[in-house]
GUZAVO-18313 format. One record per residue (C-alpha): residue in three letters; residue number from 1; y, x negated, z. Coordinates in Angstrom, 3 decimals, decimal comma, padded with zeros to 6 digits. Each point is the difference from the previous one (the first is absolute). Layout:
REM GUZAVO-18313
res:n:v:u:w
ALA:NUM:Y:X:Z
...
This chain:
REM GUZAVO-18313
res:n:v:u:w
MET:1:019,525:-093,720:167,559
ILE:2:-002,792:-000,945:002,415
GLN:3:001,369:-000,882:003,441
GLY:4:-001,960:-000,700:003,177
THR:5:000,253:000,626:003,708
GLY:6:-000,373:-003,757:000,450
SER:7:-001,008:-003,244:-001,650
ASP:8:-003,561:-000,435:-001,302
VAL:9:-000,745:003,740:-000,190
GLY:10:-001,317:-000,407:-003,558
LYS:11:003,072:000,693:-002,134
SER:12:-000,682:-002,816:-002,462
VAL:13:-003,596:001,049:-000,647
ILE:14:000,930:003,664:-000,371
VAL:15:002,710:-000,831:-002,538
ALA:16:-002,469:-002,163:-001,939
GLY:17:-002,547:002,814:-000,025
LEU:18:002,579:002,553:-001,105
CYS:19:001,129:-002,320:-002,811
ARG:20:-003,606:-000,240:-001,232
ILE:21:-000,413:003,798:000,184
ALA:22:003,252:000,659:-001,876
LYS:23:-000,905:-002,548:-002,668
ARG:24:-003,341:001,713:-000,560
GLN:25:001,796:003,309:-000,359
GLY:26:002,048:-001,463:-002,841
TRP:27:003,249:-000,580:001,871
ARG:28:002,192:-003,000:-000,677
VAL:29:000,117:-000,978:003,664
ALA:30:001,617:-002,944:001,802
PRO:31:000,073:-001,150:003,641
PHE:32:003,207:-000,811:001,833
LYS:33:000,845:-001,467:003,391
PRO:34:003,755:-000,394:000,608
GLN:35:-000,372:-002,674:002,672
ASN:36:-003,059:-001,932:001,056
MET:37:-000,470:-002,648:002,672
SER:38:-002,958:-002,211:-000,809
ASN:39:-000,924:-003,590:-000,723
ASN:40:-002,829:001,190:-002,221
ALA:41:001,695:000,067:-003,393
ALA:42:-001,032:000,314:-003,635
ALA:43:001,562:-001,728:-003,001
CYS:44:001,409:002,022:-002,882
ALA:45:-000,033:-001,080:-003,628
ASP:46:003,786:-000,509:-000,002
GLY:47:-000,166:-002,427:002,930
GLY:48:000,871:002,516:002,689
GLU:49:-002,064:000,870:003,063
ILE:50:-000,866:003,242:001,778
GLY:51:-002,142:001,038:002,929
ARG:52:-003,741:-000,300:-000,533
ALA:53:-000,530:003,702:000,760
GLN:54:002,314:001,010:-002,846
ALA:55:-001,945:-002,252:-002,382
VAL:56:-003,224:001,770:001,036
GLN:57:001,689:003,390:-000,425
ALA:58:001,225:-001,031:-003,436
ARG:59:-003,547:-000,992:-000,885
ALA:60:-001,176:003,448:001,081
ALA:61:002,605:001,491:-002,334
GLY:62:-001,081:-002,235:-002,896
LEU:63:003,181:-002,091:000,124
GLU:64:000,842:-003,684:000,339
PRO:65:002,047:-001,066:003,061
HIS:66:003,760:000,399:-000,499
PRO:67:002,957:-000,702:002,337
ASP:68:001,160:003,620:-000,260
PHE:69:-003,062:001,123:001,955
ASN:70:001,364:-001,787:003,103
PRO:71:003,694:-000,858:-000,440
VAL:72:000,570:-001,349:003,532
LEU:73:-002,624:-002,301:001,535
LEU:74:000,499:-001,667:003,378
LYS:75:-002,126:-003,096:000,642
PRO:76:000,111:-001,034:003,687
GLN:77:000,513:-003,732:000,548
THR:78:000,625:000,038:003,761
ASP:79:-000,189:002,584:002,786
ARG:80:003,619:000,943:-000,735
GLY:81:000,652:-000,865:-003,632
ALA:82:-001,337:000,851:-003,442
GLN:83:000,519:-000,914:-003,613
VAL:84:001,473:002,933:-001,921
VAL:85:-001,394:000,569:-003,498
VAL:86:001,911:002,458:-002,217
HIS:87:-001,351:001,107:-003,378
GLY:88:-002,637:-002,711:000,319
LYS:89:002,381:-002,918:000,684
PRO:90:000,969:-001,600:003,340
VAL:91:003,666:000,573:000,830
GLY:92:000,179:-001,683:003,410
THR:93:-001,168:000,356:003,587
LEU:94:001,134:002,352:002,753
ASN:95:-000,775:000,290:003,676
ALA:96:-001,266:003,301:001,335
THR:97:003,326:001,073:001,521
ASP:98:002,021:-000,704:-003,143
TYR:99:-002,523:001,790:-002,178
THR:100:-000,121:003,083:002,219
THR:101:003,780:000,337:-000,021
GLY:102:000,624:-001,149:-003,560
ARG:103:-002,809:001,323:-002,182
ALA:104:001,676:003,146:-001,328
HIS:105:001,423:-001,869:-003,023
LEU:106:-003,564:-000,583:-001,180
MET:107:-000,284:003,716:-000,800
THR:108:001,624:-000,836:-003,346
ALA:109:-002,909:-002,233:-000,982
VAL:110:-002,477:002,580:001,282
MET:111:001,500:002,851:-002,000
GLN:112:000,348:-002,085:-003,154
SER:113:-003,730:-000,678:000,016
PHE:114:-000,926:003,534:000,981
GLN:115:002,086:001,621:-002,704
ARG:116:-001,495:-002,298:-002,639
LEU:117:-003,493:001,045:001,114
VAL:118:000,905:003,697:000,013
ALA:119:001,343:-000,289:-003,546
ALA:120:-003,200:-001,643:-001,261
HIS:121:-002,700:001,966:001,872
ASP:122:-001,133:003,549:000,630
LEU:123:-000,697:-000,624:003,663
VAL:124:001,144:-002,637:002,497
ILE:125:-001,853:-000,214:003,320
VAL:126:002,122:-001,636:002,680
GLU:127:-001,303:-001,781:003,094
GLY:128:002,063:-000,163:003,158
ALA:129:000,045:-002,892:002,467
GLY:130:-000,932:000,224:003,658
SER:131:001,086:003,379:001,314
PRO:132:003,016:002,310:-000,359
ALA:133:-000,390:000,709:003,724
GLU:134:001,851:-003,260:000,694
VAL:135:003,242:001,963:-000,021
ASN:136:001,863:-002,931:001,537
LEU:137:-000,307:-001,613:-003,465
ARG:138:001,075:003,106:-001,947
ALA:139:003,568:-001,140:-000,692
GLY:140:-000,072:-002,035:-003,200
ASP:141:-003,710:000,690:-000,519
ILE:142:-001,277:-000,652:-003,516
ALA:143:-003,756:000,151:000,672
ASN:144:-000,741:003,486:001,319
MET:145:002,248:003,019:000,481
GLY:146:003,106:-001,888:-001,095
PHE:147:-001,525:-000,402:-003,440
ALA:148:-001,668:003,438:-000,048
HIS:149:003,290:001,696:000,856
ALA:150:002,027:-002,037:-002,521
ALA:151:-002,391:000,865:-002,831
ASN:152:-001,001:003,460:001,336
VAL:153:-003,684:-000,921:-000,165
PRO:154:-002,547:002,230:001,789
VAL:155:-002,012:-001,691:002,751
CYS:156:-003,620:000,297:001,130
LEU:157:-000,518:-001,389:003,512
VAL:158:-003,259:-001,820:000,827
GLY:159:-001,484:-000,288:003,486
ASP:160:-002,865:-002,289:001,041
ILE:161:-002,542:001,824:002,153
ASP:162:-002,105:-003,136:000,526
ARG:163:002,606:-001,545:002,301
GLY:164:000,223:003,198:002,066
GLY:165:002,863:002,357:000,756
VAL:166:000,418:001,240:-003,565
ILE:167:001,227:003,439:001,111
ALA:168:002,711:-001,575:002,136
ALA:169:000,841:-002,475:-002,757
LEU:170:000,592:002,690:-002,634
VAL:171:001,669:002,544:002,281
GLY:172:002,005:-002,704:001,732
THR:173:001,252:-001,407:-003,289
GLN:174:001,362:003,410:-000,931
SER:175:001,690:000,368:003,371
VAL:176:002,017:-003,216:-000,293
LEU:177:001,072:000,373:-003,641
GLU:178:003,366:001,407:-000,953
ALA:179:-000,064:003,461:-001,577
LYS:180:000,939:-001,321:-003,453
ASP:181:-002,929:-002,408:000,110
ARG:182:-002,477:002,544:001,377
ALA:183:000,873:002,264:-002,925
LEU:184:-001,345:-002,583:-002,466
ILE:185:-003,533:000,061:001,460
VAL:186:-002,222:002,364:-001,996
GLY:187:-003,271:-000,572:001,858
PHE:188:-002,247:-002,480:001,752
LEU:189:-003,314:-001,829:-000,278
VAL:190:-002,379:-001,076:002,757
ASN:191:-001,620:-003,312:-000,929
LYS:192:-003,013:-002,080:001,170
PHE:193:-002,046:002,832:001,504
ARG:194:-003,501:-000,992:001,125
GLY:195:-002,622:002,752:000,094
ASP:196:000,138:003,636:-001,104
PRO:197:003,574:000,992:-000,973
ALA:198:-000,789:003,556:001,072
LEU:199:000,200:-001,268:003,581
PHE:200:003,736:-000,485:-000,458
THR:201:000,743:003,452:-001,412
GLU:202:001,637:001,108:003,228
GLY:203:002,049:-003,202:000,078
VAL:204:001,307:000,691:-003,490
THR:205:000,933:003,527:001,076
VAL:206:001,932:-001,341:002,991
ILE:207:001,981:-002,431:-002,176
GLU:208:000,735:002,648:-002,620
ARG:209:001,149:002,489:002,634
ARG:210:002,247:-002,467:001,806
THR:211:001,550:-001,588:-003,110
GLY:212:-000,121:002,739:-002,600
TRP:213:-001,391:-002,536:-002,468
PRO:214:-003,191:000,683:-001,965
CYS:215:-002,909:-002,441:000,138
PHE:216:-000,914:-001,516:-003,362
GLY:217:-003,309:-001,268:001,364
VAL:218:-002,012:-001,924:002,589
ILE:219:-001,092:-003,282:-001,573
PRO:220:-003,165:-001,631:001,312
TRP:221:-000,325:-003,650:000,893
MET:222:-000,313:-001,808:-003,344
PRO:223:-002,224:-003,099:000,009
ALA:224:001,191:-000,635:-003,566
ALA:225:003,469:-000,786:001,358
THR:226:-001,364:-003,172:001,595
ARG:227:-000,910:-001,267:-003,482
LEU:228:003,628:000,088:-001,135
PRO:229:002,350:-002,967:000,544
ALA:230:001,659:000,380:003,382
GLU:231:003,742:-000,427:000,388
ASP:232:000,367:-000,367:003,763
ALA:233:-001,624:-002,754:002,061
VAL:234:-000,551:002,521:002,816
SER:235:-002,859:001,417:-002,071
LEU:236:-001,941:-003,266:-000,088
SER:237:-003,282:-000,348:001,860
LEU:238:-000,122:-002,941:002,395
GLY:239:-002,707:-002,053:001,642
HIS:240:-003,056:-002,063:-000,846
SER:241:-003,357:001,669:-000,543
ALA:242:-001,949:-003,220:-000,752
ARG:243:-002,542:001,328:-002,462
ALA:244:-002,060:-003,146:-000,460
ASP:245:-001,461:001,108:-003,336
CYS:246:003,415:000,192:-001,674
ILE:247:002,744:-002,365:-001,054
GLN:248:002,378:-000,126:002,959
ILE:249:003,716:000,108:-000,894
ALA:250:002,880:000,151:002,479
ALA:251:003,738:000,450:-000,524
PRO:252:002,565:-000,417:002,798
LEU:253:002,174:003,084:000,445
LEU:254:003,411:-001,587:-000,508
SER:255:003,078:001,695:001,433
ARG:256:001,599:000,521:-003,469
LEU:257:-003,242:000,420:-001,921
ALA:258:000,692:000,977:-003,614
ASN:259:-002,124:001,156:-002,918
PHE:260:-003,047:000,086:002,249
ASP:261:-001,739:002,315:-002,480
ASP:262:-000,919:-003,264:-001,764
ALA:263:-002,949:000,060:002,390
ASP:264:-001,151:003,560:-000,795
PRO:265:-002,583:-000,980:-002,645
LEU:266:-001,565:-002,418:002,481
ARG:267:-000,057:002,631:002,744
PHE:268:-001,960:002,332:-002,267
GLU:269:-002,565:-002,598:-001,051
PRO:270:-003,395:000,898:001,539
ASP:271:-000,934:-003,664:000,569
VAL:272:003,336:-000,983:001,555
ASP:273:001,043:000,461:003,611
PHE:274:003,806:-000,128:-000,152
ASN:275:002,065:000,277:003,169
PHE:276:003,640:-000,312:000,998
VAL:277:000,536:-002,085:003,130
PRO:278:002,567:001,603:002,331
PRO:279:002,612:-002,016:001,899
GLY:280:-001,299:-001,488:003,211
GLN:281:-003,513:-000,563:-001,321
PRO:282:-001,350:-003,222:-001,519
ILE:283:-001,334:-000,192:-003,539
PRO:284:-003,807:000,098:000,417
ARG:285:-001,684:-003,361:-000,503
ASP:286:-002,926:001,407:-001,968
VAL:287:001,963:001,374:-002,966
ASP:288:-000,578:-001,350:-003,487
VAL:289:003,581:000,475:-001,239
VAL:290:003,424:000,313:001,584
ILE:291:002,587:001,753:-002,187
LEU:292:003,720:-000,271:000,690
LEU:293:001,523:002,992:-001,758
GLY:294:003,577:000,564:-001,068
THR:295:002,977:000,426:002,307
LYS:296:003,581:001,151:-000,355
SER:297:001,196:-002,918:002,140
THR:298:-002,021:-003,154:-000,562
LEU:299:001,825:-002,179:002,542
GLY:300:000,056:002,812:002,542
ASP:301:-003,714:000,653:-000,361
LEU:302:-000,843:-003,707:-000,028
ALA:303:001,623:-000,167:003,437
PHE:304:-001,882:003,159:001,015
LEU:305:-003,262:-001,558:-001,223
ARG:306:000,605:-002,974:002,287
GLU:307:000,895:002,252:002,937
GLN:308:-003,472:001,556:-000,274
GLY:309:-001,713:-003,382:-000,281
TRP:310:-001,323:000,972:-003,419
ASP:311:001,264:-003,250:-001,542
HIS:312:-002,584:-001,914:002,053
ASP:313:-002,696:002,495:-001,013
VAL:314:000,775:-000,300:-003,722
ILE:315:000,197:-003,812:000,057
ALA:316:-003,232:-000,278:001,994
HIS:317:-001,703:002,388:-002,402
ALA:318:001,088:-002,149:-002,952
ARG:319:-001,077:-003,255:001,666
ASN:320:-003,438:001,494:000,612
GLY:321:-000,441:000,691:-003,705
GLY:322:001,116:003,619:-000,005
HIS:323:001,822:001,689:-002,848
VAL:324:003,690:000,891:000,314
LEU:325:001,978:002,120:-002,463
GLY:326:003,738:000,591:000,126
VAL:327:001,662:002,753:-002,036
CYS:328:003,770:-000,128:-000,625
GLY:329:001,559:-000,667:003,420
GLY:330:-003,422:-001,099:001,243
PHE:331:-000,115:-002,500:-002,872
GLN:332:003,389:-001,376:001,046
MET:333:-001,202:-000,426:003,602
LEU:334:-002,871:-002,215:-001,149
GLY:335:002,424:-002,699:-001,188
HIS:336:001,655:-002,861:001,862
ARG:337:003,498:001,413:000,352
LEU:338:002,008:003,201:-000,549
HIS:339:003,778:000,219:-000,381
ASP:340:002,262:003,048:000,146
LEU:341:003,485:-001,430:000,396
ALA:342:001,775:003,191:-001,107
GLY:343:-002,097:002,541:001,897
ALA:344:-001,241:001,509:-003,268
ASP:345:-003,300:001,108:001,549
GLY:346:000,789:000,387:003,681
PRO:347:000,939:-002,656:002,583
VAL:348:002,043:-002,995:-001,152
GLY:349:-001,611:-003,410:000,366
SER:350:-002,954:-002,208:-000,878
LEU:351:-003,479:-000,121:001,482
ASN:352:-003,108:-002,094:-000,437
GLY:353:-002,827:001,876:-001,672
LEU:354:-003,702:-000,317:000,741
GLY:355:-000,311:-003,042:-002,250
LEU:356:-003,178:001,159:-001,737
LEU:357:001,456:-000,138:-003,528
ASP:358:002,219:-002,752:-001,363
ILE:359:002,979:002,250:-000,824
GLU:360:003,482:000,714:001,315
THR:361:001,899:003,275:-000,388
THR:362:003,720:000,770:-000,161
MET:363:001,248:003,580:000,259
ALA:364:002,574:001,209:-002,521
ARG:365:002,061:003,163:-000,139
GLU:366:-001,294:000,823:-003,475
LYS:367:-003,097:002,106:000,407
ILE:368:-002,890:-000,192:-002,468
VAL:369:-001,479:003,458:-000,614
ARG:370:-002,235:000,480:-003,027
PRO:371:-003,396:001,183:-001,172
ALA:372:-002,345:-002,883:-000,789
ARG:373:-003,112:-000,639:-002,036
GLY:374:-002,083:-003,032:-000,860
ARG:375:-003,302:-001,700:000,800
CYS:376:-001,711:-001,726:002,895
SER:377:000,164:-003,780:-000,449
LEU:378:-003,602:-000,431:001,190
SER:379:-001,939:002,922:-001,474
GLY:380:002,242:001,097:-002,836
ALA:381:-000,192:003,595:001,266
SER:382:002,988:002,073:-001,052
VAL:383:002,356:001,182:002,739
THR:384:002,918:002,387:000,252
GLY:385:002,306:000,479:002,960
TYR:386:003,615:-000,525:000,945
GLU:387:002,390:-002,426:001,690
ILE:388:002,577:000,819:002,702
HIS:389:001,446:-003,071:001,726
MET:390:003,197:-001,825:000,850
GLY:391:-001,187:-003,605:000,156
GLN:392:-000,819:-002,750:-002,472
SER:393:-002,765:-002,465:000,826
GLY:394:-000,485:-003,549:-001,255
GLY:395:-002,370:-002,869:000,667
PRO:396:-003,090:-001,870:-001,235
ALA:397:-002,404:002,832:000,891
LEU:398:001,549:002,141:-002,739
ALA:399:-001,806:-002,240:-002,506
ARG:400:-003,134:001,948:001,014
PRO:401:001,158:003,602:-000,548
MET:402:-002,068:003,025:000,896
PHE:403:001,115:001,934:-003,071
GLN:404:001,400:-000,549:-003,460
LEU:405:002,426:002,897:-000,398
GLU:406:001,991:000,954:-003,055
THR:407:003,071:-001,315:001,830
GLY:408:-001,704:-003,333:000,788
PRO:409:-002,328:-001,528:002,614
ASP:410:-000,130:001,755:003,363
GLY:411:-001,130:-001,120:003,413
ALA:412:-001,826:-003,061:001,244
ARG:413:-003,399:-001,190:001,181
SER:414:-001,039:-002,870:002,231
GLN:415:-002,103:-002,760:-001,525
ASP:416:-003,179:001,384:001,574
GLY:417:000,902:003,570:-001,035
LEU:418:-000,249:001,388:003,531
ILE:419:003,739:000,639:000,417
GLU:420:001,694:002,256:-002,560
GLY:421:003,387:001,614:-000,370
THR:422:001,639:002,321:-002,517
TYR:423:003,065:002,150:-000,607
LEU:424:-002,126:002,580:-001,835
HIS:425:-000,320:003,337:001,795
GLY:426:-002,834:002,314:-000,976
LEU:427:-002,391:-002,810:-000,888
PHE:428:-003,017:001,612:001,688
ALA:429:000,469:003,275:-001,866
ASN:430:-001,368:-001,883:-003,019
ASP:431:-003,755:000,616:000,239
ALA:432:-001,168:-003,028:-001,996
TYR:433:002,265:-002,397:001,913
ARG:434:-000,961:001,458:003,382
ARG:435:-003,707:-000,259:-000,787
GLY:436:000,375:-003,613:-001,050
TRP:437:002,044:-000,861:003,103
LEU:438:-002,580:001,606:002,292
SER:439:-002,890:-001,701:-001,781
ARG:440:001,571:-003,377:000,726
LEU:441:-000,087:000,894:003,690
ARG:442:-003,619:001,125:-000,016
ASP:443:-002,341:-000,262:-002,968
THR:444:-001,963:003,089:000,982
THR:445:003,021:002,298:-000,028
ALA:446:-000,282:002,747:-002,602
THR:447:002,524:002,797:-000,383
THR:448:000,226:003,108:-002,113
LEU:449:003,367:001,183:001,327
GLN:450:002,403:001,022:-002,749
TYR:451:003,211:000,067:001,967
GLU:452:002,430:001,642:-002,419
ALA:453:-002,541:002,689:-000,815
SER:454:-000,468:000,596:003,734
VAL:455:003,750:000,602:000,438
GLU:456:-000,041:002,512:-002,864
ALA:457:-002,989:001,739:001,548
ALA:458:001,781:000,130:003,364
LEU:459:003,050:001,650:-001,599
ASP:460:-002,279:002,539:-001,648
ASP:461:-001,736:000,692:003,316
VAL:462:003,330:000,485:001,808
ALA:463:001,155:002,396:-002,733
ALA:464:-003,249:001,946:000,243
THR:465:000,302:000,321:003,786
LEU:466:003,600:001,220:-000,240
THR:467:-000,961:002,514:-002,681
ASP:468:-002,759:001,393:002,216
SER:469:001,957:000,106:003,249
MET:470:003,529:001,066:-000,907
ASP:471:001,865:002,427:-002,239
THR:472:001,434:-002,462:-002,511
ASP:473:001,157:002,818:-002,300
ALA:474:002,159:001,451:002,766
LEU:475:001,341:-003,445:000,861
PHE:476:000,899:-000,858:-003,603
SER:477:001,546:003,437:-000,524
ALA:478:002,460:-000,795:002,809
ALA:479:001,509:-002,800:-002,117
ARG:480:003,427:000,628:-001,460
ARG:481:002,608:-001,730:-002,098
PRO:482:001,908:-002,364:002,330
ARG:483:003,731:000,010:000,432
GLN:484:001,939:-002,499:-002,117
VAL:485:001,993:-002,239:002,338
ALA:486:003,225:-001,766:-000,961
LEU:487:-000,657:-003,728:000,163
THR:488:003,174:-001,195:001,672
ALA:489:-001,253:-002,273:002,783
GLN:490:000,292:-003,747:-000,450
MET:491:-003,005:-002,219:-000,567
PRO:492:-000,418:-003,005:002,331
């Protein structure tokens, strides 16, 4: 199990790299994260959903996404509440206090998934969540030491030297853990080192002497990690660089932004200047396209959009002949009206949309989660992706769909084609579609980016860096058969 001294220390990328290494060594390897909190989700073939990081890790292991890789997924809808997804399916919502005091029963679902993976694979690499140093959350924990102790899984602790204080973070984590939890840690990794790792030799010695744990390696800063789909919005770059020679695309950073990796292929295009607009800043007037990405709470983020004044920016952009694209929740915002009378997707109520597409959306408790494939209605280019949404949209604009999917028409376009909306996530990962979409914005745009191949290359690069900088043989040799746990707790 890979745990960290804090959030965003690189656990997800390390697990992905280790999965790729183990696969190359001939292991039947699978990733596992007992509990994840993220609005960046991936659709599984059976209609379930898991965290995006576990889908990337599964890809590194040569597997398709499966709910067992992430049995408990929390999708924040408000500052205090989240939708709870168990084995890929939503089972309700909980506020933070209720979840903290009442999550222990979810260990049953966690162990069911974990034991199925152990039975079917030679090696399971587990990712923790946040940090085990948050000992105030230890009671009922299912994400870090609570799970590791229940299954008797050895732990490697990761510290992030780039943020500073890595010696204190690793030594301090040991000092606050209970003895039974400290005993599960078999070593540590230092991640994100910039420069010559030999400069930190003395630091490694200090940590080893104070903790008694061996160091499995000092991992350098990995540029390849930035080419992998990100799971946390905190990792997004913000601002507006205004490169006049490129297509300018801006996306408001919504408070419940979801599936924002839809924009990754655009961010990596050499002739595209893509930027997220942070709260408190206006959407630049000189952009070519404004994209409203997905959200876990469409009504909540529509209100947030108005609080920032972004509604005026988007409408003015459209009136001046600019392009606007809405994806999933962003698509719903482009319509005339949104209704959520049961609180299925956040706050209860109805709100006026931006009125740029002639549609109206009603939220329903039944969630649509499925892989999708079809063709672009304009170019005929084939597309694959996935749907994850609560609402159903209707209205005259749907007569001009963006895509013809195997499940039927999807999305809508304005009569002049400048305003578009779709429920299809992953649309820009399709090279032919992305090239056609960009060429409609600027005839001179030419691209050679092969996005899916670039993700594979990034996984290979991460695996190569880990192989060179750490003792993977020693780490893998620490693995052991986990304890079988009686599944007696009640499911929600």
